[in-house]
ROBATOR-786827 format. One record per residue (C-alpha): residue number from 1; residue in one letter; x, y, z. Coordinates in nm, 4 decimals, always signed. Example, Ala and Ser with C-alpha at 12.3 -4.5 7.8 and 13.67 -1.06 7.14 Angstrom:
# residues 2
{balo: 1 | bami: A | c1: +1.2300 | c2: -0.4500 | c3: +0.7800};
{balo: 2 | bami: S | c1: +1.3670 | c2: -0.1060 | c3: +0.7140};
END
This chain:
# residues 270
{balo: 1 | bami: M | c1: +1.1786 | c2: -0.6205 | c3: -1.6081};
{balo: 2 | bami: E | c1: +1.3756 | c2: -0.7759 | c3: -1.2320};
{balo: 3 | bami: I | c1: +1.0666 | c2: -0.9049 | c3: -1.0630};
{balo: 4 | bami: G | c1: +1.2051 | c2: -1.0208 | c3: -0.6761};
{balo: 5 | bami: M | c1: +1.1174 | c2: -1.3100 | c3: -0.5249};
{balo: 6 | bami: D | c1: +0.8754 | c2: -1.1395 | c3: -0.2461};
{balo: 7 | bami: R | c1: +0.7164 | c2: -0.9529 | c3: -0.5593};
{balo: 8 | bami: L | c1: +0.6736 | c2: -1.3650 | c3: -0.7018};
{balo: 9 | bami: L | c1: +0.5515 | c2: -1.4875 | c3: -0.3378};
{balo: 10 | bami: F | c1: +0.2987 | c2: -1.2267 | c3: -0.2820};
{balo: 11 | bami: A | c1: +0.1663 | c2: -1.2383 | c3: -0.6180};
{balo: 12 | bami: F | c1: +0.1266 | c2: -1.5986 | c3: -0.5857};
{balo: 13 | bami: G | c1: -0.0365 | c2: -1.5576 | c3: -0.2653};
{balo: 14 | bami: L | c1: -0.3034 | c2: -1.3132 | c3: -0.3506};
{balo: 15 | bami: T | c1: -0.3834 | c2: -1.5346 | c3: -0.6273};
{balo: 16 | bami: L | c1: -0.4166 | c2: -1.8239 | c3: -0.4319};
{balo: 17 | bami: F | c1: -0.6489 | c2: -1.6254 | c3: -0.1533};
{balo: 18 | bami: A | c1: -0.8865 | c2: -1.4931 | c3: -0.4755};
{balo: 19 | bami: G | c1: -0.8957 | c2: -1.8518 | c3: -0.6350};
{balo: 20 | bami: L | c1: -0.9744 | c2: -2.0817 | c3: -0.2767};
{balo: 21 | bami: S | c1: -1.2481 | c2: -1.8132 | c3: -0.2123};
{balo: 22 | bami: T | c1: -1.4643 | c2: -2.0842 | c3: -0.4048};
{balo: 23 | bami: G | c1: -1.4300 | c2: -2.2630 | c3: -0.0320};
{balo: 24 | bami: I | c1: -1.6113 | c2: -1.9955 | c3: +0.1436};
{balo: 25 | bami: G | c1: -1.9390 | c2: -1.9940 | c3: -0.1083};
{balo: 26 | bami: S | c1: -1.9260 | c2: -2.3634 | c3: -0.0081};
{balo: 27 | bami: A | c1: -1.8954 | c2: -2.3178 | c3: +0.4134};
{balo: 28 | bami: L | c1: -2.1825 | c2: -2.0795 | c3: +0.3141};
{balo: 29 | bami: A | c1: -2.4224 | c2: -2.3650 | c3: +0.1750};
{balo: 30 | bami: F | c1: -2.3356 | c2: -2.5489 | c3: +0.4199};
{balo: 31 | bami: Y | c1: -2.4025 | c2: -2.3656 | c3: +0.7442};
{balo: 32 | bami: A | c1: -2.6289 | c2: -2.0404 | c3: +0.6725};
{balo: 33 | bami: K | c1: -3.0075 | c2: -2.1613 | c3: +0.6165};
{balo: 34 | bami: K | c1: -3.1194 | c2: -1.9349 | c3: +0.3380};
{balo: 35 | bami: T | c1: -2.8985 | c2: -1.6896 | c3: +0.0955};
{balo: 36 | bami: D | c1: -2.8434 | c2: -1.3118 | c3: +0.2733};
{balo: 37 | bami: E | c1: -2.9313 | c2: -1.2417 | c3: -0.1625};
{balo: 38 | bami: R | c1: -2.9343 | c2: -0.8229 | c3: -0.0523};
{balo: 39 | bami: F | c1: -2.6071 | c2: -0.8207 | c3: +0.0565};
{balo: 40 | bami: L | c1: -2.4722 | c2: -1.1029 | c3: -0.1722};
{balo: 41 | bami: S | c1: -2.5966 | c2: -0.8611 | c3: -0.4936};
{balo: 42 | bami: A | c1: -2.4390 | c2: -0.5377 | c3: -0.3086};
{balo: 43 | bami: A | c1: -2.1322 | c2: -0.7805 | c3: -0.2824};
{balo: 44 | bami: L | c1: -2.1649 | c2: -0.8367 | c3: -0.6627};
{balo: 45 | bami: G | c1: -2.1988 | c2: -0.5017 | c3: -0.7427};
{balo: 46 | bami: F | c1: -1.8871 | c2: -0.3675 | c3: -0.6133};
{balo: 47 | bami: S | c1: -1.7005 | c2: -0.6331 | c3: -0.7109};
{balo: 48 | bami: A | c1: -1.7893 | c2: -0.4992 | c3: -1.0635};
{balo: 49 | bami: G | c1: -1.7526 | c2: -0.1559 | c3: -0.9519};
{balo: 50 | bami: V | c1: -1.3824 | c2: -0.1988 | c3: -0.8624};
{balo: 51 | bami: M | c1: -1.2711 | c2: -0.4421 | c3: -1.1648};
{balo: 52 | bami: I | c1: -1.4558 | c2: -0.1744 | c3: -1.4054};
{balo: 53 | bami: Y | c1: -1.3111 | c2: +0.0696 | c3: -1.2722};
{balo: 54 | bami: V | c1: -0.9449 | c2: -0.0368 | c3: -1.2236};
{balo: 55 | bami: S | c1: -0.9853 | c2: -0.1713 | c3: -1.5724};
{balo: 56 | bami: M | c1: -1.0724 | c2: +0.1034 | c3: -1.7403};
{balo: 57 | bami: I | c1: -0.8797 | c2: +0.3851 | c3: -1.5594};
{balo: 58 | bami: E | c1: -0.5461 | c2: +0.1983 | c3: -1.4011};
{balo: 59 | bami: I | c1: -0.5141 | c2: -0.1736 | c3: -1.5770};
{balo: 60 | bami: F | c1: -0.5689 | c2: -0.0078 | c3: -1.9271};
{balo: 61 | bami: A | c1: -0.4244 | c2: +0.3257 | c3: -1.8394};
{balo: 62 | bami: K | c1: -0.0921 | c2: +0.1553 | c3: -1.7674};
{balo: 63 | bami: A | c1: -0.1207 | c2: -0.0846 | c3: -2.0820};
{balo: 64 | bami: R | c1: -0.0712 | c2: +0.2078 | c3: -2.3076};
{balo: 65 | bami: Q | c1: +0.1585 | c2: +0.4233 | c3: -2.1425};
{balo: 66 | bami: S | c1: +0.3975 | c2: +0.0703 | c3: -2.1318};
{balo: 67 | bami: L | c1: +0.3331 | c2: -0.0183 | c3: -2.4780};
{balo: 68 | bami: E | c1: +0.3798 | c2: +0.3396 | c3: -2.5916};
{balo: 69 | bami: V | c1: +0.7538 | c2: +0.3514 | c3: -2.4127};
{balo: 70 | bami: C | c1: +0.8419 | c2: +0.0650 | c3: -2.6738};
{balo: 71 | bami: C | c1: +0.6742 | c2: +0.1104 | c3: -3.0239};
{balo: 72 | bami: G | c1: +0.5220 | c2: +0.5074 | c3: -3.0110};
{balo: 73 | bami: A | c1: +0.2281 | c2: +0.6907 | c3: -2.8854};
{balo: 74 | bami: T | c1: +0.0295 | c2: +0.5602 | c3: -3.2219};
{balo: 75 | bami: K | c1: +0.1480 | c2: +0.2265 | c3: -3.2616};
{balo: 76 | bami: G | c1: +0.1424 | c2: +0.1532 | c3: -2.8776};
{balo: 77 | bami: Y | c1: -0.2180 | c2: +0.3083 | c3: -2.8185};
{balo: 78 | bami: W | c1: -0.3255 | c2: +0.0941 | c3: -3.1255};
{balo: 79 | bami: I | c1: -0.1846 | c2: -0.1915 | c3: -2.9891};
{balo: 80 | bami: A | c1: -0.3015 | c2: -0.1457 | c3: -2.6157};
{balo: 81 | bami: T | c1: -0.6693 | c2: -0.1359 | c3: -2.7997};
{balo: 82 | bami: I | c1: -0.6349 | c2: -0.4387 | c3: -2.9885};
{balo: 83 | bami: A | c1: -0.4843 | c2: -0.6031 | c3: -2.6733};
{balo: 84 | bami: F | c1: -0.7820 | c2: -0.4900 | c3: -2.4536};
{balo: 85 | bami: F | c1: -1.0205 | c2: -0.6536 | c3: -2.7408};
{balo: 86 | bami: G | c1: -0.7937 | c2: -0.9801 | c3: -2.7985};
{balo: 87 | bami: G | c1: -0.8576 | c2: -1.0458 | c3: -2.3431};
{balo: 88 | bami: I | c1: -1.2332 | c2: -1.0307 | c3: -2.4390};
{balo: 89 | bami: A | c1: -1.2088 | c2: -1.2446 | c3: -2.7457};
{balo: 90 | bami: V | c1: -1.0463 | c2: -1.4923 | c3: -2.5204};
{balo: 91 | bami: I | c1: -1.2659 | c2: -1.5040 | c3: -2.2124};
{balo: 92 | bami: G | c1: -1.6248 | c2: -1.4708 | c3: -2.4668};
{balo: 93 | bami: L | c1: -1.4516 | c2: -1.8049 | c3: -2.6498};
{balo: 94 | bami: I | c1: -1.3687 | c2: -1.9863 | c3: -2.2990};
{balo: 95 | bami: D | c1: -1.7577 | c2: -1.8762 | c3: -2.2665};
{balo: 96 | bami: K | c1: -1.9321 | c2: -2.0199 | c3: -2.5988};
{balo: 97 | bami: F | c1: -1.7829 | c2: -2.3074 | c3: -2.4829};
{balo: 98 | bami: V | c1: -1.8459 | c2: -2.4202 | c3: -2.1627};
{balo: 99 | bami: P | c1: -2.2051 | c2: -2.6008 | c3: -2.1868};
{balo: 100 | bami: T | c1: -2.4825 | c2: -2.3782 | c3: -2.0847};
{balo: 101 | bami: F | c1: -2.6659 | c2: -2.5766 | c3: -1.8431};
{balo: 102 | bami: E | c1: -2.4154 | c2: -2.6180 | c3: -1.6554};
{balo: 103 | bami: N | c1: -2.2679 | c2: -2.3079 | c3: -1.6246};
{balo: 104 | bami: P | c1: -2.1748 | c2: -2.0626 | c3: -1.3292};
{balo: 105 | bami: H | c1: -2.3304 | c2: -1.8330 | c3: -1.4073};
{balo: 106 | bami: E | c1: -2.6214 | c2: -2.0522 | c3: -1.2753};
{balo: 107 | bami: I | c1: -2.7309 | c2: -1.8564 | c3: -0.9636};
{balo: 108 | bami: R | c1: -2.8151 | c2: -2.1202 | c3: -0.7087};
{balo: 109 | bami: D | c1: -2.9722 | c2: -2.0630 | c3: -0.3402};
{balo: 110 | bami: V | c1: -2.8229 | c2: -2.2544 | c3: -0.0159};
{balo: 111 | bami: S | c1: -3.1825 | c2: -2.2780 | c3: +0.0529};
{balo: 112 | bami: E | c1: -3.2125 | c2: -2.5528 | c3: -0.1964};
{balo: 113 | bami: M | c1: -3.0473 | c2: -2.8292 | c3: -0.0074};
{balo: 114 | bami: E | c1: -3.3889 | c2: -2.8082 | c3: +0.1731};
{balo: 115 | bami: N | c1: -3.6096 | c2: -2.9163 | c3: -0.1511};
{balo: 116 | bami: G | c1: -3.7246 | c2: -3.1995 | c3: -0.2665};
{balo: 117 | bami: K | c1: -3.4359 | c2: -3.4282 | c3: -0.3977};
{balo: 118 | bami: K | c1: -3.3981 | c2: -3.4712 | c3: -0.7838};
{balo: 119 | bami: N | c1: -3.2209 | c2: -3.6971 | c3: -0.9531};
{balo: 120 | bami: G | c1: -2.9197 | c2: -3.7613 | c3: -0.7851};
{balo: 121 | bami: H | c1: -2.7017 | c2: -3.8963 | c3: -1.0603};
{balo: 122 | bami: E | c1: -2.8523 | c2: -3.5002 | c3: -1.2444};
{balo: 123 | bami: L | c1: -2.7463 | c2: -3.3166 | c3: -1.0047};
{balo: 124 | bami: M | c1: -2.4070 | c2: -3.4948 | c3: -0.9493};
{balo: 125 | bami: R | c1: -2.3667 | c2: -3.4237 | c3: -1.3142};
{balo: 126 | bami: M | c1: -2.4536 | c2: -3.0470 | c3: -1.2800};
{balo: 127 | bami: G | c1: -2.2216 | c2: -2.9884 | c3: -1.0002};
{balo: 128 | bami: L | c1: -1.9103 | c2: -3.1455 | c3: -1.1482};
{balo: 129 | bami: F | c1: -2.0120 | c2: -2.9806 | c3: -1.4254};
{balo: 130 | bami: S | c1: -1.9884 | c2: -2.6810 | c3: -1.2854};
{balo: 131 | bami: A | c1: -1.6868 | c2: -2.7683 | c3: -1.0648};
{balo: 132 | bami: L | c1: -1.5089 | c2: -2.7396 | c3: -1.4432};
{balo: 133 | bami: A | c1: -1.6346 | c2: -2.4746 | c3: -1.5880};
{balo: 134 | bami: I | c1: -1.5453 | c2: -2.2810 | c3: -1.2811};
{balo: 135 | bami: G | c1: -1.2416 | c2: -2.3994 | c3: -1.3019};
{balo: 136 | bami: I | c1: -1.1882 | c2: -2.3088 | c3: -1.6481};
{balo: 137 | bami: H | c1: -1.3658 | c2: -1.9761 | c3: -1.6170};
{balo: 138 | bami: N | c1: -1.0242 | c2: -1.8878 | c3: -1.3056};
{balo: 139 | bami: F | c1: -0.7998 | c2: -1.9269 | c3: -1.5000};
{balo: 140 | bami: P | c1: -0.7289 | c2: -1.6585 | c3: -1.6744};
{balo: 141 | bami: E | c1: -0.8642 | c2: -1.4643 | c3: -1.3476};
{balo: 142 | bami: G | c1: -0.5687 | c2: -1.6514 | c3: -1.1281};
{balo: 143 | bami: L | c1: -0.3420 | c2: -1.4760 | c3: -1.4398};
{balo: 144 | bami: A | c1: -0.4766 | c2: -1.1241 | c3: -1.4154};
{balo: 145 | bami: T | c1: -0.4995 | c2: -1.1145 | c3: -1.0561};
{balo: 146 | bami: F | c1: -0.0726 | c2: -1.1999 | c3: -1.0520};
{balo: 147 | bami: A | c1: +0.0181 | c2: -1.0191 | c3: -1.3102};
{balo: 148 | bami: G | c1: -0.1765 | c2: -0.6941 | c3: -1.1345};
{balo: 149 | bami: A | c1: +0.0292 | c2: -0.8031 | c3: -0.8037};
{balo: 150 | bami: I | c1: +0.3623 | c2: -0.8032 | c3: -1.0028};
{balo: 151 | bami: Q | c1: +0.3148 | c2: -0.4766 | c3: -1.1408};
{balo: 152 | bami: D | c1: +0.1860 | c2: -0.2748 | c3: -0.8295};
{balo: 153 | bami: P | c1: +0.0767 | c2: -0.4347 | c3: -0.4554};
{balo: 154 | bami: T | c1: -0.1845 | c2: -0.2529 | c3: -0.3868};
{balo: 155 | bami: L | c1: -0.3447 | c2: -0.2805 | c3: -0.7376};
{balo: 156 | bami: G | c1: -0.2852 | c2: -0.7171 | c3: -0.6587};
{balo: 157 | bami: I | c1: -0.4845 | c2: -0.6488 | c3: -0.3545};
{balo: 158 | bami: S | c1: -0.7412 | c2: -0.4352 | c3: -0.4877};
{balo: 159 | bami: I | c1: -0.7814 | c2: -0.7077 | c3: -0.7654};
{balo: 160 | bami: A | c1: -0.7886 | c2: -1.0082 | c3: -0.5632};
{balo: 161 | bami: V | c1: -1.0607 | c2: -0.8837 | c3: -0.3199};
{balo: 162 | bami: A | c1: -1.2960 | c2: -0.8299 | c3: -0.6478};
{balo: 163 | bami: I | c1: -1.2510 | c2: -1.1628 | c3: -0.7906};
{balo: 164 | bami: A | c1: -1.2756 | c2: -1.3511 | c3: -0.4312};
{balo: 165 | bami: I | c1: -1.5761 | c2: -1.1774 | c3: -0.3923};
{balo: 166 | bami: H | c1: -1.7349 | c2: -1.2907 | c3: -0.6875};
{balo: 167 | bami: N | c1: -1.6011 | c2: -1.6635 | c3: -0.6365};
{balo: 168 | bami: I | c1: -1.8138 | c2: -1.7137 | c3: -0.3282};
{balo: 169 | bami: P | c1: -2.1555 | c2: -1.7769 | c3: -0.5273};
{balo: 170 | bami: E | c1: -1.9355 | c2: -1.9429 | c3: -0.8034};
{balo: 171 | bami: G | c1: -1.8581 | c2: -2.2515 | c3: -0.4591};
{balo: 172 | bami: I | c1: -2.2302 | c2: -2.1865 | c3: -0.3948};
{balo: 173 | bami: A | c1: -2.3160 | c2: -2.3416 | c3: -0.7377};
{balo: 174 | bami: V | c1: -2.0162 | c2: -2.6629 | c3: -0.7427};
{balo: 175 | bami: S | c1: -2.1017 | c2: -2.7474 | c3: -0.3639};
{balo: 176 | bami: V | c1: -2.4994 | c2: -2.7174 | c3: -0.3035};
{balo: 177 | bami: P | c1: -2.6020 | c2: -2.9543 | c3: -0.6674};
{balo: 178 | bami: I | c1: -2.3022 | c2: -3.2444 | c3: -0.5347};
{balo: 179 | bami: F | c1: -2.4460 | c2: -3.1821 | c3: -0.1687};
{balo: 180 | bami: Y | c1: -2.7762 | c2: -3.2413 | c3: -0.2683};
{balo: 181 | bami: A | c1: -2.6744 | c2: -3.5536 | c3: -0.4790};
{balo: 182 | bami: T | c1: -2.4443 | c2: -3.7452 | c3: -0.2009};
{balo: 183 | bami: G | c1: -2.5498 | c2: -3.5751 | c3: +0.1171};
{balo: 184 | bami: D | c1: -2.0972 | c2: -3.5212 | c3: +0.1923};
{balo: 185 | bami: R | c1: -2.0358 | c2: -3.2229 | c3: +0.2438};
{balo: 186 | bami: K | c1: -1.6848 | c2: -3.3314 | c3: +0.2580};
{balo: 187 | bami: K | c1: -1.7446 | c2: -3.4147 | c3: -0.0857};
{balo: 188 | bami: A | c1: -1.9186 | c2: -3.1210 | c3: -0.1967};
{balo: 189 | bami: F | c1: -1.6920 | c2: -2.9003 | c3: -0.0123};
{balo: 190 | bami: K | c1: -1.3471 | c2: -3.0932 | c3: -0.2470};
{balo: 191 | bami: Y | c1: -1.5373 | c2: -3.0268 | c3: -0.5386};
{balo: 192 | bami: S | c1: -1.5788 | c2: -2.6555 | c3: -0.4946};
{balo: 193 | bami: F | c1: -1.2175 | c2: -2.5402 | c3: -0.3312};
{balo: 194 | bami: I | c1: -1.0676 | c2: -2.7567 | c3: -0.6317};
{balo: 195 | bami: S | c1: -1.2327 | c2: -2.5383 | c3: -0.8959};
{balo: 196 | bami: G | c1: -1.1109 | c2: -2.2590 | c3: -0.7027};
{balo: 197 | bami: L | c1: -0.7246 | c2: -2.4404 | c3: -0.8054};
{balo: 198 | bami: S | c1: -0.6982 | c2: -2.2727 | c3: -1.1629};
{balo: 199 | bami: E | c1: -0.6670 | c2: -1.9100 | c3: -1.0591};
{balo: 200 | bami: P | c1: -0.2523 | c2: -1.9911 | c3: -0.8820};
{balo: 201 | bami: I | c1: -0.2860 | c2: -2.2640 | c3: -1.1872};
{balo: 202 | bami: G | c1: -0.3006 | c2: -1.9446 | c3: -1.4090};
{balo: 203 | bami: A | c1: -0.0104 | c2: -1.7243 | c3: -1.1917};
{balo: 204 | bami: I | c1: +0.1812 | c2: -2.0538 | c3: -1.2341};
{balo: 205 | bami: F | c1: +0.1174 | c2: -2.0725 | c3: -1.6406};
{balo: 206 | bami: G | c1: +0.2247 | c2: -1.6911 | c3: -1.6160};
{balo: 207 | bami: Y | c1: +0.5233 | c2: -1.6757 | c3: -1.4353};
{balo: 208 | bami: F | c1: +0.6923 | c2: -1.9859 | c3: -1.6530};
{balo: 209 | bami: I | c1: +0.5364 | c2: -1.8832 | c3: -1.9766};
{balo: 210 | bami: L | c1: +0.5096 | c2: -1.5284 | c3: -2.0146};
{balo: 211 | bami: M | c1: +0.7735 | c2: -1.4200 | c3: -1.7273};
{balo: 212 | bami: R | c1: +1.0521 | c2: -1.5163 | c3: -1.9728};
{balo: 213 | bami: F | c1: +0.9986 | c2: -1.2440 | c3: -2.2256};
{balo: 214 | bami: F | c1: +0.8682 | c2: -1.0301 | c3: -1.9284};
{balo: 215 | bami: N | c1: +0.9375 | c2: -0.6394 | c3: -2.1513};
{balo: 216 | bami: D | c1: +0.7561 | c2: -0.3721 | c3: -2.1609};
{balo: 217 | bami: G | c1: +0.5694 | c2: -0.4482 | c3: -2.4728};
{balo: 218 | bami: M | c1: +0.4820 | c2: -0.7687 | c3: -2.3000};
{balo: 219 | bami: F | c1: +0.3854 | c2: -0.6058 | c3: -1.9720};
{balo: 220 | bami: G | c1: +0.1461 | c2: -0.3851 | c3: -2.1780};
{balo: 221 | bami: I | c1: -0.0192 | c2: -0.6275 | c3: -2.4128};
{balo: 222 | bami: L | c1: -0.0546 | c2: -0.8752 | c3: -2.1340};
{balo: 223 | bami: F | c1: -0.2022 | c2: -0.5584 | c3: -1.9143};
{balo: 224 | bami: A | c1: -0.4363 | c2: -0.4548 | c3: -2.2076};
{balo: 225 | bami: G | c1: -0.5931 | c2: -0.8028 | c3: -2.1861};
{balo: 226 | bami: V | c1: -0.6442 | c2: -0.8526 | c3: -1.8274};
{balo: 227 | bami: A | c1: -0.8141 | c2: -0.4924 | c3: -1.8291};
{balo: 228 | bami: G | c1: -1.0644 | c2: -0.6675 | c3: -2.0844};
{balo: 229 | bami: I | c1: -1.1161 | c2: -0.9865 | c3: -1.9443};
{balo: 230 | bami: M | c1: -1.1776 | c2: -0.8379 | c3: -1.6166};
{balo: 231 | bami: V | c1: -1.4450 | c2: -0.5758 | c3: -1.8036};
{balo: 232 | bami: Y | c1: -1.6056 | c2: -0.8753 | c3: -1.9094};
{balo: 233 | bami: I | c1: -1.6029 | c2: -1.1105 | c3: -1.6214};
{balo: 234 | bami: S | c1: -1.7596 | c2: -0.7865 | c3: -1.4805};
{balo: 235 | bami: L | c1: -2.0414 | c2: -0.7081 | c3: -1.7480};
{balo: 236 | bami: D | c1: -2.1733 | c2: -1.0671 | c3: -1.8232};
{balo: 237 | bami: E | c1: -2.1544 | c2: -1.2602 | c3: -1.4731};
{balo: 238 | bami: L | c1: -2.1132 | c2: -1.0242 | c3: -1.1791};
{balo: 239 | bami: L | c1: -2.4078 | c2: -0.7752 | c3: -1.2946};
{balo: 240 | bami: P | c1: -2.6481 | c2: -1.0803 | c3: -1.4203};
{balo: 241 | bami: A | c1: -2.5167 | c2: -1.2301 | c3: -1.0683};
{balo: 242 | bami: A | c1: -2.5917 | c2: -0.9232 | c3: -0.8871};
{balo: 243 | bami: E | c1: -2.9285 | c2: -0.8816 | c3: -1.0390};
{balo: 244 | bami: K | c1: -3.0817 | c2: -1.1905 | c3: -1.0035};
{balo: 245 | bami: Y | c1: -2.9867 | c2: -1.2393 | c3: -0.6083};
{balo: 246 | bami: G | c1: -3.1309 | c2: -0.8473 | c3: -0.5355};
{balo: 247 | bami: E | c1: -3.2818 | c2: -0.5514 | c3: -0.6536};
{balo: 248 | bami: H | c1: -3.1282 | c2: -0.3654 | c3: -0.9364};
{balo: 249 | bami: H | c1: -3.1141 | c2: -0.0331 | c3: -0.7802};
{balo: 250 | bami: I | c1: -2.9130 | c2: -0.2603 | c3: -0.4873};
{balo: 251 | bami: A | c1: -2.6511 | c2: -0.4130 | c3: -0.7547};
{balo: 252 | bami: I | c1: -2.6267 | c2: -0.0605 | c3: -0.8764};
{balo: 253 | bami: Y | c1: -2.5630 | c2: +0.1247 | c3: -0.5386};
{balo: 254 | bami: G | c1: -2.2917 | c2: -0.1595 | c3: -0.5390};
{balo: 255 | bami: L | c1: -2.1021 | c2: -0.0858 | c3: -0.8523};
{balo: 256 | bami: I | c1: -2.1010 | c2: +0.2841 | c3: -0.7679};
{balo: 257 | bami: S | c1: -1.9528 | c2: +0.1564 | c3: -0.4345};
{balo: 258 | bami: G | c1: -1.6910 | c2: +0.0047 | c3: -0.5958};
{balo: 259 | bami: M | c1: -1.6247 | c2: +0.2349 | c3: -0.8535};
{balo: 260 | bami: I | c1: -1.5869 | c2: +0.4337 | c3: -0.5434};
{balo: 261 | bami: V | c1: -1.3684 | c2: +0.2970 | c3: -0.3093};
{balo: 262 | bami: M | c1: -1.1745 | c2: +0.2176 | c3: -0.5868};
{balo: 263 | bami: A | c1: -1.1095 | c2: +0.5686 | c3: -0.7180};
{balo: 264 | bami: G | c1: -0.9940 | c2: +0.6443 | c3: -0.3331};
{balo: 265 | bami: S | c1: -0.7500 | c2: +0.4109 | c3: -0.2599};
{balo: 266 | bami: L | c1: -0.5534 | c2: +0.5108 | c3: -0.6151};
{balo: 267 | bami: L | c1: -0.5732 | c2: +0.8591 | c3: -0.4903};
{balo: 268 | bami: M | c1: -0.4138 | c2: +0.7764 | c3: -0.1483};
{balo: 269 | bami: F | c1: -0.1761 | c2: +0.5395 | c3: -0.2906};
{balo: 270 | bami: A | c1: -0.1167 | c2: +0.8160 | c3: -0.6250};
END
C-alpha cells in the first residue's frame, strides 16, 4: 500500500492539531472566570457521537472489508471482530494502570483557581500525574488519528476534531492544579502542552513501526483496533465527562448531533 508524502504530512499535521488542543483547555482555564459547563457538556457529547458513529459505521466496516480481501469473508470478519475488542482491551489496560486519584477523567472547573488554597505540593503532584496519565492515554489516540488520515483524509479530519474537543477538558485537568500550586501560568501551560505531544508521538510510532508492514491485513487489524479504542474512549471518558459537566439531556443532544453531522459528512463524500 503506497502512501504519498503529502498524505503522510497531512496525517502528522492532523495528529499534532488534535494533541496540542490540550493547550486550548489550558488557555481557557487562565482567561475564563468560569467554565461554560453546558457548552462543554454538549461539545463532549458531540465528540462522543462523532467517534461512536464513525467507529461503528465507517471504520469497522472498512477494516472488515480490507481483511475479507486478504483472508476471506468468514475469517476476515472474525479477525476484524477480535481486533476491535483487542483495541478495547489495550486502552482498558492503559486505563487500569493509571492512578485513579490523578486520573485525567477527573472533572475540573476553572473556578477552582479562585477557591481557598490547598497543599501546594499535593496539587503540583496531582497536575504532574494528570499530565503523565493524559500523555499515556493520548498515545493510542494519536495512532487512531494518524491511521484514519492515512486511509481517508476526510475521515482523519473528523477523528482529529472529535479528539481535539475531548482534549480540551484534559488541558484544564493538568493546568488548574499546577497553576494553583505554583501561581505560574507559563509552567501550567507548558505541562498541559507537553501532555498533548504524545499524540504526534503515537503517529510517529505508527509510521516507523507499523507502516513498513502496511498491507490490507495490517490495515484491517489496525483500523478495527482503532475503532475499539475510539468506542472505549467515548463510553468511558467523553460521555461520563459530558454528564458531569452538564445535564443529561444536553449530553445526549450533543451525542445525537455528533452522529447526525458525522453521517452527513460521510454521505456528502460517499
